[in-house]
C-alpha positions in Angstrom: -34.7 -12.9 -57.4 -33.4 -14.6 -60.5 -33.2 -13.7 -64.1 -33.1 -15.9 -67.2 -30.9 -15.2 -70.1 -32.3 -15.4 -73.7 -31.3 -19.1 -73.9 -33.1 -19.9 -70.6 -30.1 -20.4 -68.4 -29.9 -18.8 -65.0 -27.7 -15.7 -64.9 -25.0 -15.0 -62.3 -26.3 -12.8 -59.5 -24.2 -10.9 -57.0 -24.7 -11.5 -53.3 -23.7 -8.6 -51.1 -21.8 -9.6 -48.0 -20.9 -6.8 -45.6 -17.6 -6.8 -43.7 -16.7 -3.6 -42.0 -17.4 -0.2 -43.6 -20.5 0.3 -45.8 -19.0 3.3 -47.6 -19.7 2.9 -51.3 -16.2 4.0 -52.2 -14.7 1.2 -50.2 -15.5 -2.0 -52.0 -13.8 -5.2 -53.1 -15.2 -7.8 -55.6 -14.6 -11.6 -55.2 -15.2 -13.4 -58.5 -15.6 -17.2 -58.2 -16.1 -18.1 -61.8 -14.7 -17.0 -65.2 -18.1 -15.6 -66.1 -18.3 -13.6 -62.9 -14.8 -12.3 -63.4 -15.6 -11.2 -67.0 -18.8 -9.5 -65.8 -17.0 -7.4 -63.2 -14.0 -6.6 -65.4 -16.5 -5.4 -68.0 -18.2 -3.1 -65.5 -17.0 0.5 -65.8 -16.9 1.1 -62.1 -14.5 -1.8 -61.6 -11.5 -0.2 -63.4 -9.9 0.8 -60.1 -11.9 -1.3 -57.6 -9.9 -4.2 -56.2 -11.0 -7.5 -57.7 -10.0 -10.9 -56.3 -10.7 -14.1 -58.1 -10.6 -17.9 -57.7 -7.7 -19.7 -59.4 -10.2 -21.4 -61.7 -11.7 -18.0 -62.8 -8.4 -17.0 -64.4 -5.5 -19.2 -65.4 -1.9 -18.3 -64.4 -1.1 -17.6 -68.1 -4.2 -15.3 -68.4 -3.3 -13.6 -65.2 0.3 -12.9 -66.3 -1.1 -11.3 -69.5 -3.8 -9.2 -67.7 -3.1 -5.5 -68.1 -5.0 -4.5 -64.9 -3.2 -3.9 -61.6 -6.5 -4.1 -59.6 -6.9 -7.9 -60.0 -5.5 -10.4 -57.5 -5.7 -14.2 -58.1 -5.9 -16.7 -55.4 -3.7 -19.8 -55.9 -6.6 -22.2 -55.1 -10.0 -22.9 -56.5 -13.4 -22.1 -55.1 -15.2 -24.7 -57.2 -17.2 -26.7 -54.6 -15.5 -24.7 -51.8 -16.9 -25.1 -48.4 -17.8 -22.2 -46.1 -14.5 -22.4 -44.3 -12.6 -21.9 -47.6 -14.6 -18.8 -48.5 -14.1 -17.5 -44.9 -10.3 -17.9 -45.3 -10.5 -16.0 -48.6 -12.5 -13.2 -46.9 -10.0 -13.1 -44.1 -7.1 -12.7 -46.6 -9.0 -9.9 -48.4 -9.7 -8.2 -45.0 -5.9 -8.2 -44.4 -5.3 -6.3 -47.6 -8.4 -4.1 -47.6 -9.3 -3.6 -43.9 -12.8 -2.4 -43.2 -14.0 -2.6 -46.8 -17.1 -4.4 -47.9 -16.9 -7.4 -50.2 -19.2 -8.3 -53.0 -19.2 -12.1 -53.5 -20.3 -13.6 -56.8 -23.1 -16.0 -56.3 -25.3 -18.2 -58.5 -28.9 -19.0 -57.7 -29.6 -22.7 -58.2 -33.0 -24.1 -58.9 -34.7 -20.7 -58.6 
């Protein structure tokens, strides 16, 4: 399923990846792009939910100014990341949030 924005561009869609518990209260977001990070930070339910992001989703300077304690920034980028890189990121998140499910930002291409 995809959705076009008013200007015809494809919109970011979330892809649910389950790891561990499926309790709705136990959730972590992984934002890969600046747009995805903005979308989740704007969502009211994410004010206390842990949010992790790619280094290219938020600069070091922006991260230092961020007034939210629920955001963690990876020191590396997910741009053109292979599956192994994403799996390492998920393993790191699992270390800090054992048994919680992770929502991973995804973009549908060519749909």
